Structures are given as C-alpha cells and as structure tokens.
PLY file of the C-alpha trace (Angstrom):
ply
format ascii 1.0
element vertex 411
property float x
property float y
property float z
element edge 410
property int vertex1
property int vertex2
end_header
12.69 -28.19 -8.27
13.95 -29.10 -4.80
16.88 -31.41 -4.26
15.75 -35.00 -3.74
15.96 -36.03 -0.06
17.11 -39.64 0.02
16.31 -42.13 2.81
19.60 -44.02 2.64
21.54 -44.00 5.92
24.97 -42.49 5.40
27.87 -44.51 6.78
31.65 -44.49 6.57
31.39 -47.16 3.87
28.87 -45.61 1.48
29.20 -41.82 1.76
31.51 -41.65 -1.27
29.34 -43.87 -3.47
25.68 -42.98 -2.84
23.86 -41.55 -5.91
22.90 -37.87 -6.36
20.57 -36.49 -3.73
20.34 -34.84 -0.31
20.95 -37.19 2.63
20.03 -36.15 6.21
22.63 -37.38 8.70
21.17 -36.07 11.97
21.98 -32.96 14.02
21.12 -30.70 11.05
23.90 -32.29 8.98
23.33 -33.26 5.32
25.42 -34.94 2.67
24.78 -33.18 -0.64
25.64 -35.11 -3.80
25.50 -33.06 -7.02
23.33 -34.22 -9.97
26.46 -35.38 -11.79
27.60 -37.42 -8.77
31.07 -35.88 -8.93
30.62 -33.24 -6.24
29.68 -34.29 -2.71
29.90 -32.11 0.36
28.73 -31.73 3.94
26.17 -29.03 4.68
24.94 -27.87 8.09
21.44 -26.33 7.94
20.09 -24.26 10.79
17.63 -21.56 11.71
18.40 -18.59 13.93
16.02 -15.78 14.87
13.53 -17.19 12.40
15.98 -16.97 9.50
17.16 -20.11 7.70
20.85 -20.40 6.92
23.46 -23.01 6.09
27.20 -23.49 6.17
29.49 -25.95 4.49
31.76 -28.37 6.32
33.91 -29.18 3.29
34.08 -31.75 0.53
33.23 -35.33 1.45
36.52 -36.57 0.01
38.37 -34.40 2.54
36.10 -34.68 5.59
35.04 -38.02 7.06
31.45 -38.58 8.27
32.56 -38.76 11.93
34.35 -35.42 11.60
31.33 -33.82 9.95
28.99 -35.16 12.65
31.25 -33.89 15.46
31.31 -30.51 13.78
27.51 -30.49 13.53
27.16 -31.27 17.24
29.55 -28.43 18.06
27.55 -25.98 15.92
24.29 -27.04 17.59
25.84 -26.23 20.95
26.68 -22.76 19.69
23.08 -22.31 18.56
21.88 -23.37 22.01
24.00 -20.56 23.45
22.41 -18.04 21.10
25.48 -17.76 18.87
25.62 -17.83 15.08
27.79 -20.79 13.97
28.76 -19.14 10.69
29.77 -15.89 12.37
31.77 -17.81 14.95
33.57 -19.72 12.19
34.34 -16.56 10.24
35.75 -14.81 13.29
37.93 -17.82 14.08
39.25 -17.96 10.53
39.96 -14.26 10.41
41.90 -14.58 13.64
43.96 -17.55 12.47
44.39 -17.12 8.73
43.12 -13.66 7.91
39.96 -14.58 6.02
37.60 -17.33 4.88
38.63 -19.88 2.27
37.25 -19.41 -1.23
35.76 -22.92 -1.53
33.43 -22.72 1.46
32.38 -19.18 0.71
31.72 -19.89 -2.98
29.61 -22.90 -2.06
27.49 -20.91 0.41
27.07 -18.16 -2.18
26.00 -20.66 -4.84
23.48 -22.34 -2.52
21.74 -19.00 -2.05
21.82 -18.15 -5.75
20.32 -21.53 -6.66
17.13 -20.74 -4.74
16.31 -18.24 -7.48
17.03 -20.57 -10.41
14.00 -22.31 -11.91
15.60 -25.04 -13.97
17.64 -28.04 -12.86
20.05 -27.46 -15.75
20.86 -23.98 -14.46
21.45 -25.28 -10.94
23.68 -28.09 -12.23
25.64 -25.58 -14.31
26.25 -23.45 -11.23
27.35 -26.50 -9.21
29.84 -27.42 -11.91
31.26 -23.90 -11.88
31.88 -24.06 -8.12
32.92 -27.72 -7.83
35.01 -28.04 -11.00
35.94 -24.74 -12.65
37.00 -22.94 -9.47
38.55 -25.99 -7.77
42.12 -24.49 -7.90
40.88 -21.61 -5.69
39.14 -23.68 -3.02
42.00 -23.84 -0.51
43.05 -20.21 -0.97
41.89 -17.50 1.41
39.60 -14.90 -0.11
41.94 -12.12 0.96
45.01 -13.61 -0.69
43.55 -14.39 -4.12
44.89 -12.02 -6.77
44.17 -11.42 -10.45
46.64 -14.05 -11.65
44.75 -16.74 -9.74
41.56 -15.68 -11.53
43.33 -15.61 -14.90
44.58 -19.18 -14.37
41.02 -20.37 -13.71
39.56 -18.53 -16.70
42.23 -19.77 -19.07
41.13 -23.35 -18.38
37.77 -22.55 -20.03
38.77 -19.60 -22.25
38.25 -21.65 -25.41
34.57 -21.97 -24.46
33.19 -18.50 -25.05
29.91 -18.71 -23.11
31.36 -20.84 -20.30
34.27 -18.46 -19.75
31.96 -15.45 -19.84
29.68 -16.96 -17.20
32.69 -17.98 -15.08
34.12 -14.47 -15.21
30.82 -12.88 -14.22
30.25 -15.31 -11.37
33.76 -14.88 -10.01
33.21 -11.14 -9.92
29.93 -11.62 -8.07
31.58 -13.89 -5.50
34.36 -11.41 -4.76
31.86 -8.53 -4.68
29.92 -10.47 -2.04
33.10 -11.17 -0.06
34.01 -7.46 -0.12
30.49 -6.48 0.95
30.70 -8.87 3.92
34.12 -7.61 4.98
35.84 -10.90 4.13
38.04 -9.18 1.59
39.38 -5.64 1.88
41.30 -5.36 -1.38
40.19 -4.84 -5.02
38.01 -7.30 -6.90
40.48 -9.52 -8.79
37.78 -10.56 -11.29
36.78 -7.06 -12.38
36.81 -7.09 -16.17
37.61 -3.47 -17.04
40.32 -2.77 -14.49
41.92 -6.20 -13.94
41.22 -8.77 -16.64
40.61 -6.98 -19.94
44.12 -5.46 -20.15
45.83 -8.86 -19.82
43.45 -11.56 -21.10
43.93 -12.77 -24.70
41.26 -12.04 -27.27
38.76 -14.78 -27.95
37.84 -16.04 -31.38
34.86 -14.14 -32.73
31.64 -15.99 -33.43
31.45 -14.40 -36.85
29.81 -11.36 -38.33
26.32 -12.81 -38.49
24.70 -12.15 -35.14
21.15 -11.96 -33.86
18.22 -14.36 -33.99
18.56 -18.14 -34.08
18.51 -19.43 -37.63
15.18 -20.77 -38.79
13.97 -22.33 -42.00
12.65 -20.18 -44.84
8.87 -19.91 -44.61
8.44 -21.21 -48.16
10.21 -24.44 -47.15
8.13 -24.96 -44.03
5.21 -26.94 -45.60
7.67 -29.40 -47.14
9.41 -29.92 -43.81
6.10 -30.39 -41.98
4.97 -33.02 -44.47
8.29 -34.84 -44.09
7.95 -34.80 -40.31
4.36 -36.04 -40.56
5.61 -39.16 -42.33
7.99 -40.02 -39.48
6.40 -42.15 -36.71
8.84 -41.13 -33.92
7.91 -38.87 -31.01
10.87 -36.61 -31.82
9.10 -35.61 -35.04
5.80 -35.08 -33.19
7.50 -32.91 -30.56
9.12 -30.83 -33.27
5.80 -30.39 -35.09
4.06 -29.24 -31.92
6.87 -26.82 -31.09
6.66 -25.30 -34.57
2.87 -24.92 -34.56
2.51 -23.64 -30.98
5.51 -21.25 -31.16
6.74 -22.31 -27.73
10.32 -22.76 -26.59
12.08 -26.12 -26.66
12.02 -26.59 -22.89
8.26 -26.02 -22.78
7.56 -28.82 -25.25
10.17 -30.98 -23.56
8.36 -30.66 -20.21
4.80 -30.72 -21.60
2.56 -32.69 -19.22
-0.93 -34.02 -19.68
-2.23 -32.08 -16.68
-1.30 -28.83 -18.47
-3.57 -29.61 -21.41
-7.30 -29.02 -21.75
-8.08 -31.20 -24.74
-11.73 -30.18 -24.74
-11.14 -26.44 -25.19
-7.76 -26.82 -26.90
-5.69 -24.79 -24.45
-2.21 -25.48 -23.03
-1.65 -23.77 -19.67
1.80 -22.99 -18.26
2.34 -21.49 -14.82
4.74 -18.58 -14.32
7.57 -20.89 -13.17
7.30 -22.93 -16.39
8.05 -19.99 -18.70
11.14 -17.97 -19.53
9.74 -14.55 -18.61
7.99 -15.64 -15.39
4.55 -14.88 -16.79
1.85 -17.54 -16.85
0.42 -18.19 -20.28
-2.33 -20.10 -22.03
-1.53 -21.26 -25.54
-4.35 -22.03 -27.98
-3.72 -25.33 -29.73
-4.25 -25.43 -33.51
-6.57 -28.21 -34.66
-3.66 -30.11 -36.24
-1.83 -30.25 -32.91
-4.97 -30.98 -30.95
-5.82 -33.97 -33.15
-2.50 -35.63 -32.40
-2.67 -34.91 -28.66
-6.17 -36.33 -28.32
-5.06 -39.51 -30.05
-1.84 -39.77 -28.01
-3.74 -39.25 -24.77
-5.49 -42.61 -25.20
-2.11 -44.43 -25.17
-0.30 -42.28 -22.57
2.27 -44.06 -20.36
3.60 -41.16 -18.33
2.72 -37.75 -16.90
4.87 -36.32 -19.69
3.56 -36.13 -23.24
7.01 -36.85 -24.69
8.61 -39.48 -22.52
12.27 -40.17 -21.79
13.88 -43.58 -21.53
12.98 -44.16 -17.87
9.29 -43.15 -18.37
9.60 -40.84 -15.34
11.34 -37.97 -17.11
10.82 -36.14 -20.41
12.86 -36.31 -23.58
16.19 -34.50 -23.50
16.51 -30.93 -24.73
18.54 -32.04 -27.76
16.04 -34.56 -29.11
14.21 -32.14 -31.39
17.40 -30.43 -32.55
18.90 -33.76 -33.60
15.72 -34.66 -35.45
15.73 -31.32 -37.27
19.34 -31.66 -38.39
18.82 -35.27 -39.41
15.83 -34.48 -41.61
17.13 -31.30 -43.26
20.87 -31.98 -43.29
21.36 -28.33 -42.26
23.42 -28.22 -39.06
23.00 -24.46 -38.72
19.23 -24.61 -38.13
17.83 -24.30 -34.61
14.47 -25.26 -33.15
14.14 -21.79 -31.63
14.56 -20.35 -35.12
11.06 -21.44 -36.12
9.76 -18.54 -34.05
11.56 -16.27 -36.52
9.96 -18.20 -39.38
6.54 -17.48 -37.88
7.36 -13.82 -37.29
8.48 -13.36 -40.89
5.36 -15.13 -42.20
3.08 -12.94 -40.08
4.79 -9.75 -41.22
5.12 -10.56 -44.90
1.97 -12.54 -45.66
-0.76 -11.45 -43.21
-2.52 -8.39 -41.89
-2.56 -9.57 -38.27
-1.70 -6.76 -35.85
1.81 -6.67 -34.42
0.77 -6.88 -30.77
-1.22 -10.08 -31.26
1.58 -11.62 -33.32
4.12 -10.85 -30.59
1.71 -12.16 -27.96
1.57 -15.46 -29.84
5.29 -15.82 -29.02
4.64 -14.71 -25.42
6.32 -11.35 -26.02
4.41 -8.73 -24.05
5.01 -5.31 -25.62
5.52 -2.10 -23.66
7.65 -0.98 -20.74
7.40 -2.44 -17.23
4.60 -0.09 -16.20
2.53 -0.85 -19.29
3.06 -4.60 -18.93
1.79 -4.43 -15.34
-1.64 -3.36 -16.57
-1.78 -5.75 -19.52
-3.67 -8.60 -17.94
-5.65 -9.69 -21.00
-4.64 -12.81 -22.90
-6.00 -12.01 -26.37
-6.76 -15.73 -26.52
-9.36 -15.47 -29.29
-7.15 -13.27 -31.44
-4.15 -15.53 -30.93
-6.18 -18.60 -31.78
-7.02 -17.08 -35.16
-3.39 -16.15 -35.89
-1.98 -19.50 -34.81
-4.60 -21.48 -36.73
-3.81 -19.45 -39.85
-0.13 -20.26 -39.37
-0.82 -23.96 -38.78
-2.90 -24.09 -41.95
-0.07 -22.42 -43.87
2.58 -24.72 -42.40
0.65 -27.92 -43.14
-0.62 -27.06 -46.61
0.48 -29.34 -49.49
4.05 -28.36 -50.39
5.52 -27.73 -53.80
8.12 -30.40 -52.99
8.97 -32.69 -50.08
12.31 -32.52 -48.28
14.26 -35.75 -48.72
15.21 -37.46 -45.49
18.93 -38.15 -45.10
18.33 -40.93 -42.61
15.03 -42.69 -42.04
15.87 -43.60 -38.46
15.00 -40.85 -36.03
16.18 -40.54 -32.40
13.37 -40.92 -29.88
15.62 -39.90 -27.00
19.00 -38.22 -26.78
0 1
1 2
2 3
3 4
4 5
5 6
6 7
7 8
8 9
9 10
10 11
11 12
12 13
13 14
14 15
15 16
16 17
17 18
18 19
19 20
20 21
21 22
22 23
23 24
24 25
25 26
26 27
27 28
28 29
29 30
30 31
31 32
32 33
33 34
34 35
35 36
36 37
37 38
38 39
39 40
40 41
41 42
42 43
43 44
44 45
45 46
46 47
47 48
48 49
49 50
50 51
51 52
52 53
53 54
54 55
55 56
56 57
57 58
58 59
59 60
60 61
61 62
62 63
63 64
64 65
65 66
66 67
67 68
68 69
69 70
70 71
71 72
72 73
73 74
74 75
75 76
76 77
77 78
78 79
79 80
80 81
81 82
82 83
83 84
84 85
85 86
86 87
87 88
88 89
89 90
90 91
91 92
92 93
93 94
94 95
95 96
96 97
97 98
98 99
99 100
100 101
101 102
102 103
103 104
104 105
105 106
106 107
107 108
108 109
109 110
110 111
111 112
112 113
113 114
114 115
115 116
116 117
117 118
118 119
119 120
120 121
121 122
122 123
123 124
124 125
125 126
126 127
127 128
128 129
129 130
130 131
131 132
132 133
133 134
134 135
135 136
136 137
137 138
138 139
139 140
140 141
141 142
142 143
143 144
144 145
145 146
146 147
147 148
148 149
149 150
150 151
151 152
152 153
153 154
154 155
155 156
156 157
157 158
158 159
159 160
160 161
161 162
162 163
163 164
164 165
165 166
166 167
167 168
168 169
169 170
170 171
171 172
172 173
173 174
174 175
175 176
176 177
177 178
178 179
179 180
180 181
181 182
182 183
183 184
184 185
185 186
186 187
187 188
188 189
189 190
190 191
191 192
192 193
193 194
194 195
195 196
196 197
197 198
198 199
199 200
200 201
201 202
202 203
203 204
204 205
205 206
206 207
207 208
208 209
209 210
210 211
211 212
212 213
213 214
214 215
215 216
216 217
217 218
218 219
219 220
220 221
221 222
222 223
223 224
224 225
225 226
226 227
227 228
228 229
229 230
230 231
231 232
232 233
233 234
234 235
235 236
236 237
237 238
238 239
239 240
240 241
241 242
242 243
243 244
244 245
245 246
246 247
247 248
248 249
249 250
250 251
251 252
252 253
253 254
254 255
255 256
256 257
257 258
258 259
259 260
260 261
261 262
262 263
263 264
264 265
265 266
266 267
267 268
268 269
269 270
270 271
271 272
272 273
273 274
274 275
275 276
276 277
277 278
278 279
279 280
280 281
281 282
282 283
283 284
284 285
285 286
286 287
287 288
288 289
289 290
290 291
291 292
292 293
293 294
294 295
295 296
296 297
297 298
298 299
299 300
300 301
301 302
302 303
303 304
304 305
305 306
306 307
307 308
308 309
309 310
310 311
311 312
312 313
313 314
314 315
315 316
316 317
317 318
318 319
319 320
320 321
321 322
322 323
323 324
324 325
325 326
326 327
327 328
328 329
329 330
330 331
331 332
332 333
333 334
334 335
335 336
336 337
337 338
338 339
339 340
340 341
341 342
342 343
343 344
344 345
345 346
346 347
347 348
348 349
349 350
350 351
351 352
352 353
353 354
354 355
355 356
356 357
357 358
358 359
359 360
360 361
361 362
362 363
363 364
364 365
365 366
366 367
367 368
368 369
369 370
370 371
371 372
372 373
373 374
374 375
375 376
376 377
377 378
378 379
379 380
380 381
381 382
382 383
383 384
384 385
385 386
386 387
387 388
388 389
389 390
390 391
391 392
392 393
393 394
394 395
395 396
396 397
397 398
398 399
399 400
400 401
401 402
402 403
403 404
404 405
405 406
406 407
407 408
408 409
409 410
C-alpha cells in the first residue's frame, strides 16, 4: 500500500502538526509523516539515468521548511549538471567528518526495504525501529559507531524478545550495507557471534513448550462454534469464518466483498494478499456462505468486517479478544485453529495429506516441485473443508459458558 499523498500545502506554521501522509512541497521535496504521527522528515526524490532514488534532508523538528526547500533547489541544480546529489553529499561528508551520519543512512536504507514489504503494519514497525529505537545513533557517524553504542540501543528493548531480535538483525543489515558502500571500513558492530553474544546478557526463555500456536481441542470445537453462533457481534462471525475457512487472521480482517463469488462459493486472494505470495481460491463451506449471502444485503463498506470509521477493517486483535472472552483461556490463539483442523484431518478422516495441507495453503514439495504445481485441487478441498465445517458445527455434547455476554466489535 503506497503512502497517502496529501494535498495540504506545507507552511512554516503547520509542518509540525499535519497528520500522517506524504506532502509534496515542490522541487522534488516531500514532507513524510509516519503513520503514528511521531516521525516526520524531509525527503528529496529524484531520478537520474532512468533510476529513481531519494535522499533525506533530516528530521522536520531539526530542519525548517525554508532550509529544506533551499536544499532541494541546490540538489536540482546538481542534477541539471549531471551530478548525483547523494554521491555529492556523501563525498562532502567524508571530506569533512569522515563518513555519513547513521540517521540519514538508516532512513534511506529503510525506505528501500519498505518497497518490498506488503503490509502497512510491517512498514510502520520498520519506521518505528529507525525513528525511535535507533534515535541515540542518529547524530553519530557510521564510521565511529562501535559495539557499545549498539549494546546501549539493544538494552533499551532487550526485555522485549522479538523486538530486540528484530532490532539486532536490522542493525547488522544497516552496517553491512554501509560497509558494502564504503561508508564504513571497520568491523560490523552489530555482528551477533563476534561482537554481541559474548557481552549481552541472557534473555528470559519463553518456556519449554515451543512450536505451533495453541488451538482448542477438536472435541471442544462444536461447543465453541455453537456458543459463537449465539453471539450477534461481527467479532464472533469473523472468528467463525476464520475457523471454517482455515485462513490467517489478516486475511479475514481484510476480507472484501469484491474478493467473494457468492454464486460459486469461492473466496479469491491475489498473491499480495497472502503470506506466501501465492494467489489462492478458497472454497466456502455452506455454513459460511449462508452468512455471507445474508450479510451482503446489508453491507455498508467494501470490507466484510468493518472498523469504526467504515473505511477500514476490524483490527487484528478483534477475533483474539473475542476468543479469550468466550473461552476464558488466554493461551489460545486464532491461528491455532489451523492446528485443530490438521489434527482432526489426521485423526478422524482418510483425506490425503496433500489436499489437507493445500486447504491451509501449504504447498508441499521443494521449490522446483512447487513451480510445476499449478493445480488448485479446488474440488478436493471443497469436500475436505465441508466435512470439517459439518464436524465443527454439529450439535455439541455441551456448550461453553460465556464469561461475558458483551463482545467487542472493534479493538
């Protein structure tokens, strides 16, 4: 999803307060405001020899609009002379201070990486890493940063296992890029084995139980489905559809009416809407299809499950909150229902393994074999998924008691 280009004219009075977006300021200059609104910076976009590029002019809190505009005019003059503005800047910095500053380089690196990220959440996460986590490094030259600087940054997020891991990996990538471009001649200060591992403290272990996300026992599934069916909120409907179609949370979250063929009962996702970059068509069980056909008559948005502003979908935590509220089990995950299905298929059916895996959009075989697997097994998958839906919605031995009758429609 591209950054929203806003029409607001940027002035000396509003450049620190305009909402998230991308604001053209003339002469190839843009004010970029992060989705959170906390990070705002000047970016000069240009094209040279048919290749698009960009360079940062610094944070908006440090650089005034007039200064950024003057800088943009100067860089356009360099382009008119056939010179590369970024190369000219790097040579000037190397001559005066030995190397480029970390902040500008990290931002340019992140802007390139973001072009390969599909989801807004991933892009926002990368922006936060650059604008917030690595802020103490921004005014340091790439050449002068040592391992202790990196340790100080990592220790600020060390209590967050996944965040610190991602930060460490990204820092290493940034310094690898700087070394490759000749902007740093020394060792990589973020290398785990040679620099960080010997001196970083151990992190608390997650526990001995590792592996798949926890799902509900298959024998308890019919009771849960009947409980959800009695709840009128869209969070319960979204959870039911996710369970019966075996899709991932984000796919239900972003389900749109134009993806659904309610006549044939097929849900189509393009390659950029799926985790493994493979387009897929999901057969809809009759239980799911009945609800969608009814909901279509009263639709109020392009999204099937609508957020508060009617222009965006429900949040990615809506179904998880509903699940925990109904069951009272905080260890359950929405993704875990895929494990419930897999166990059911293995223990209680004779469906072949390849079709079962295909139902979860797992394409078996190595890369070469997957290249030639162009069939969808749609008819086979429809049989498997309908069998599962019938099992999941059969009358239960008992009904799960709701802990709270009020369900969240939006988180």
